[in-house]
C-alpha positions as CSV (number, residue, x, y, z in Angstrom):
1,M,18.7,-41.8,15.4
2,F,20.1,-44.9,16.9
3,K,18.5,-47.4,18.2
4,K,18.9,-49.9,20.7
5,P,19.5,-53.7,19.5
6,P,16.6,-56.1,19.9
7,F,16.3,-58.3,23.4
8,Y,17.0,-61.3,21.2
9,L,20.3,-59.9,20.1
10,L,21.6,-58.8,23.2
11,A,20.7,-62.3,24.8
12,L,22.8,-63.9,21.7
13,T,25.6,-62.1,22.4
14,F,25.4,-63.0,26.2
15,I,25.6,-66.8,25.0
16,L,28.1,-66.3,22.3
17,S,30.8,-64.9,25.5
18,G,30.4,-68.4,27.5
19,C,31.9,-70.2,24.8
20,G,35.4,-70.4,25.7
21,S,38.1,-67.7,26.4
22,D,39.1,-67.1,22.7
23,S,35.3,-66.5,21.9
24,S,34.5,-64.4,24.6
25,E,37.4,-62.0,23.9
26,S,36.7,-61.8,20.2
27,A,33.2,-61.4,21.1
28,G,34.0,-58.5,23.3
29,S,36.1,-56.5,20.9
30,D,33.6,-56.8,18.4
31,S,30.6,-56.0,21.1
32,T,33.2,-53.0,22.2
33,S,33.6,-51.9,18.5
34,D,30.2,-51.8,17.7
35,E,29.4,-49.9,20.9
36,Q,31.6,-47.3,19.9
37,S,30.5,-47.5,16.5
38,Q,27.0,-47.0,17.8
39,G,27.7,-44.3,19.8
40,E,29.6,-42.0,17.4
41,S,26.9,-42.7,15.5
42,Q,24.3,-41.6,18.1
43,E,26.4,-38.2,18.8
44,E,26.4,-37.5,14.6
45,S,23.3,-37.7,14.5
46,Q,22.2,-35.8,17.9
47,E,24.4,-33.0,16.0
48,E,22.9,-32.9,13.2
49,T,19.6,-33.0,14.5
50,Q,20.5,-30.0,16.7
51,E,22.1,-28.0,13.5
52,D,18.3,-28.5,11.7
53,T,16.3,-27.4,14.2
54,R,16.0,-24.6,17.2
55,T,14.3,-23.1,19.6
56,Y,11.7,-20.7,18.6
57,E,9.8,-18.5,21.7
58,S,6.6,-18.4,20.5
59,E,4.0,-16.3,22.6
60,N,2.7,-19.7,24.2
61,G,6.2,-21.1,25.2
62,P,9.5,-22.5,23.4
63,V,8.5,-24.8,20.2
64,E,11.2,-26.7,18.5
65,V,11.1,-25.7,14.9
66,P,13.4,-26.3,11.1
67,N,16.0,-23.7,11.0
68,E,15.0,-23.7,7.0
69,P,11.5,-25.2,6.7
70,K,10.8,-26.6,3.2
71,W,6.9,-27.5,3.6
72,V,4.7,-24.7,5.2
73,V,1.3,-25.0,5.8
74,S,0.3,-21.4,6.5
75,L,-3.1,-21.1,7.9
76,A,-2.7,-17.2,8.9
77,Y,0.2,-14.5,7.7
78,T,0.2,-16.1,4.4
79,G,1.8,-12.9,2.5
80,S,4.8,-12.7,5.0
81,I,6.0,-16.1,4.4
82,A,5.6,-16.1,1.1
83,A,7.6,-12.2,1.4
84,L,10.3,-14.4,3.2
85,D,10.6,-16.9,0.0
86,A,9.2,-19.9,2.3
87,N,8.1,-22.6,0.5
88,I,3.7,-23.2,1.0
89,V,2.3,-26.5,0.6
90,G,-1.3,-25.5,2.1
91,A,-3.0,-22.4,2.6
92,D,-5.9,-21.2,4.2
93,S,-9.3,-20.0,1.7
94,W,-8.8,-16.3,1.9
95,S,-5.0,-16.7,1.1
96,D,-6.1,-18.2,-1.9
97,M,-8.8,-15.7,-3.0
98,N,-6.3,-13.1,-3.2
99,P,-4.7,-13.0,-6.6
100,R,-1.5,-11.2,-5.6
101,Y,-0.6,-14.4,-4.1
102,D,-1.1,-16.4,-6.8
103,E,2.5,-17.3,-7.9
104,Y,3.4,-17.9,-4.5
105,L,1.2,-20.4,-3.8
106,E,1.2,-22.3,-7.0
107,G,0.6,-25.9,-6.5
108,A,-0.4,-25.5,-2.6
109,E,-3.6,-27.5,-1.4
110,V,-6.3,-25.1,0.1
111,V,-6.4,-26.2,3.5
112,S,-7.9,-25.0,7.0
113,D,-7.8,-26.0,10.7
114,E,-10.3,-28.7,10.5
115,S,-9.0,-30.1,7.4
116,I,-6.7,-32.7,9.1
117,E,-6.1,-35.5,7.1
118,K,-5.3,-33.2,3.9
119,I,-2.8,-31.5,6.2
120,I,-1.2,-35.0,6.9
121,E,-0.9,-35.6,3.8
122,L,1.0,-32.8,2.5
123,E,4.0,-33.3,5.5
124,P,4.8,-29.7,6.7
125,D,7.5,-29.4,9.1
126,L,5.8,-26.4,10.4
127,I,2.5,-24.9,10.7
128,V,1.5,-21.4,11.2
129,G,-1.7,-20.2,12.2
130,Y,-3.6,-17.0,14.3
131,S,-4.1,-18.3,18.4
132,D,-7.7,-19.0,17.9
133,I,-7.2,-22.0,15.5
134,K,-9.1,-25.1,16.1
135,N,-7.4,-28.6,16.4
136,I,-3.9,-27.2,17.5
137,D,-3.2,-30.4,19.7
138,K,-3.9,-32.3,16.4
139,L,-1.7,-29.8,14.4
140,Q,0.9,-29.8,16.8
141,E,1.0,-34.1,16.2
142,I,1.9,-33.6,12.9
143,A,4.3,-30.5,12.8
144,P,5.9,-28.0,14.8
145,T,2.9,-25.2,15.4
146,V,2.9,-21.4,16.0
147,T,0.4,-19.1,16.5
148,Y,0.0,-15.7,16.8
149,T,-2.8,-13.5,18.5
150,Y,-4.0,-10.9,15.7
151,D,-3.0,-7.3,16.7
152,K,-1.0,-8.2,19.8
153,L,1.8,-7.0,17.4
154,D,1.6,-4.2,15.3
155,Y,1.9,-4.8,11.5
156,L,5.1,-4.5,10.6
157,S,6.2,-6.1,14.1
158,Q,4.3,-9.3,13.0
159,H,6.2,-9.6,10.1
160,V,9.7,-9.2,11.7
161,E,8.6,-11.9,14.3
162,I,7.6,-14.3,11.0
163,G,10.7,-13.3,9.9
164,K,12.4,-14.7,13.3
165,L,10.3,-18.1,13.3
166,L,11.7,-19.0,9.4
167,N,15.3,-17.7,10.5
168,K,15.0,-14.6,8.2
169,E,15.0,-11.6,10.5
170,E,17.6,-9.4,8.9
171,K,15.7,-9.8,6.0
172,A,12.5,-9.3,7.1
173,Q,13.5,-6.3,9.1
174,E,15.4,-4.9,5.9
175,W,12.0,-4.6,3.9
176,V,10.2,-3.2,6.6
177,D,12.9,-0.4,7.0
178,D,12.7,0.5,3.3
179,F,8.9,0.3,3.1
180,Q,8.5,2.7,5.9
181,Q,10.9,5.1,4.1
182,R,9.2,4.7,0.9
183,A,5.7,4.9,2.2
184,E,6.4,8.5,4.4
185,D,8.0,9.8,1.3
186,T,4.7,9.0,-0.7
187,G,3.1,10.2,2.6
188,D,4.9,13.9,2.3
189,E,4.2,14.5,-1.7
190,V,0.4,13.1,-1.3
191,R,0.3,15.8,1.7
192,E,1.7,18.5,-0.6
193,E,-0.4,17.8,-4.0
194,I,-4.0,17.1,-1.7
195,G,-3.4,19.0,1.6
196,E,-2.4,18.6,4.8
197,D,-5.8,18.5,6.1
198,T,-7.7,16.5,3.2
199,S,-9.5,13.3,4.8
200,V,-9.6,10.0,3.7
201,T,-12.2,7.2,4.6
202,V,-11.9,3.2,3.8
203,V,-15.3,1.7,3.1
204,E,-15.7,-2.0,2.3
205,V,-18.7,-3.6,0.8
206,F,-19.0,-7.7,1.9
207,D,-21.1,-10.2,1.8
208,K,-24.0,-7.0,1.3
209,E,-22.9,-5.0,4.3
210,M,-20.5,-2.2,4.5
211,Y,-18.1,-1.5,7.4
212,V,-15.7,1.6,7.5
213,F,-12.6,1.0,9.0
214,G,-10.0,1.9,11.3
215,N,-6.1,2.7,11.2
216,N,-5.4,-1.1,11.5
217,F,-7.2,-3.4,9.9
218,G,-6.1,-4.1,6.6
219,R,-7.5,-2.4,3.6
220,G,-5.0,0.5,3.3
221,T,-5.6,1.5,6.5
222,E,-2.1,1.0,8.2
223,I,-0.4,2.9,5.0
224,L,-3.4,5.6,4.9
225,Y,-3.2,6.7,8.6
226,Q,-0.3,5.2,10.1
227,E,2.6,5.7,7.4
228,M,1.6,8.4,5.4
229,E,-0.4,10.1,8.2
230,L,-3.5,11.1,6.2
231,K,-6.9,12.4,8.0
232,M,-9.5,10.2,9.1
233,P,-12.5,11.7,9.2
234,E,-14.0,12.4,12.8
235,K,-17.2,10.3,12.5
236,V,-15.0,7.3,11.3
237,E,-13.0,7.9,14.5
238,E,-15.5,7.5,16.6
239,V,-17.0,4.4,15.9
240,A,-14.1,2.8,14.1
241,L,-10.8,3.5,15.5
242,E,-10.7,1.3,18.9
243,E,-12.5,-1.7,17.2
244,G,-10.9,-1.7,14.1
245,Y,-14.1,-1.6,11.9
246,H,-17.5,-1.0,12.0
247,A,-20.6,-1.6,9.5
248,I,-22.9,1.1,8.6
249,S,-25.5,1.1,6.0
250,A,-25.5,2.6,2.7
251,E,-28.2,5.2,3.9
252,V,-26.1,7.1,6.3
253,L,-22.7,6.7,3.6
254,R,-22.7,9.9,3.4
255,D,-22.3,11.0,6.8
256,Y,-19.0,8.7,7.0
257,V,-17.3,9.5,3.7
258,G,-14.3,12.4,3.7
259,D,-13.0,14.1,0.5
260,Y,-11.5,10.7,-0.6
261,L,-13.2,7.4,-0.3
262,V,-11.3,4.2,-1.2
263,L,-14.1,2.0,-2.0
264,S,-13.2,-1.6,-1.5
265,T,-15.5,-4.6,-3.2
266,N,-15.7,-7.9,-3.8
267,P,-15.6,-9.0,-7.6
268,G,-19.6,-10.1,-7.7
269,E,-20.6,-8.5,-5.0
270,E,-24.2,-6.5,-5.5
271,N,-22.7,-2.7,-5.5
272,S,-26.6,-1.1,-6.3
273,F,-25.7,1.7,-3.9
274,Q,-23.2,2.8,-6.5
275,Q,-26.4,3.9,-9.0
276,T,-28.1,5.8,-6.4
277,E,-28.5,9.6,-6.1
278,T,-27.0,9.6,-2.3
279,Y,-24.3,8.1,-3.4
280,N,-23.3,10.4,-6.6
281,N,-24.6,13.4,-4.8
282,M,-21.6,12.6,-2.1
283,P,-18.2,15.3,-2.5
284,A,-15.6,12.8,-3.2
285,V,-17.7,11.1,-5.8
286,Q,-18.7,14.3,-7.7
287,N,-14.9,15.3,-7.5
288,A,-14.0,11.9,-9.0
289,Q,-12.0,11.1,-5.6
290,V,-12.8,7.5,-5.0
291,I,-10.2,5.1,-5.2
292,E,-12.0,1.6,-6.2
293,V,-10.3,-1.5,-4.9
294,N,-10.7,-4.9,-5.4
295,A,-11.1,-6.4,-2.2
296,D,-9.9,-10.0,-2.5
297,E,-6.2,-8.0,-3.1
298,F,-6.6,-5.7,-0.5
299,Y,-7.5,-7.8,2.6
300,F,-4.4,-7.7,4.3
301,N,-1.0,-6.2,5.8
302,D,1.7,-8.6,4.5
303,P,4.7,-7.3,2.4
304,I,3.5,-8.4,-0.9
305,T,-0.2,-6.6,-0.1
306,L,1.2,-3.3,1.3
307,D,3.5,-2.7,-1.7
308,F,0.8,-3.3,-3.9
309,Q,-1.4,-0.7,-2.3
310,L,1.1,1.9,-1.7
311,D,2.2,1.6,-5.5
312,L,-1.9,1.9,-6.0
313,F,-1.9,4.7,-3.6
314,E,0.5,6.7,-4.8
315,E,-0.7,6.2,-8.5
316,S,-4.2,7.0,-7.6
317,F,-3.8,10.1,-5.5
318,L,-0.7,12.1,-7.3
319,K,-2.0,11.1,-11.3
């Protein structure tokens, strides 16, 4: 951007302008020429800046963001950002644990909303996070920062919104349309195969706790219940549909498990409940209708994860 000349240069111009009429005319001519050149440079700089950035209407108001972000720090929605081919230079630890993201996060640093100095070193031109992240003021000083409230938008609309942010809305919408069609077709086949009234329960074991899930909390729930229209057991619906998830004990697991069980566990997690008589006497277990998955690659509901989940469900239900 054009900067004004220092004061001493302006003073020198005035002194020279008083040293005779010839010198004055020459200085005036040079000054006019310089001003025109500087004005043109400033206009060109402003035009380039306008071309490089645009105003994105975030949920917290307008944010000036780059048209084509080159160095993104992702504190949330990493899968959507990666699926839209943005270059991620920093990502949260949960994303870093997901083996499905490995190829997209090669070379990226693990960061959080508290690792301000590390984020500064990455020199991002865009930061994305959840609305409740810490140090939002400091992050905004580093780069344009856009946050989203989880579940304010449904999971597919959220991907399209990330597309708007990255100036790739059309690409995002194309994936959504294609995914919905594929999921609907798979759902039709699965219901025909296992029966319209067959129920499915999604359970995750995390940090020695056990949870059942509703229809919008990742873990494949959006595909199973929303897109494929499979049944949720009434007991699960009562406790988890509104909140998204509900903690239970292994002793009462049988009460919540439907005809099929999608069991999400963490590598290295203690899963001794699977050796108990209670577990092994459940109809889903006895009928070999348990779909075991790695929780690390099943948490999210972004395009990378959803494509993986859909393929796995198609293979598992229709094998």
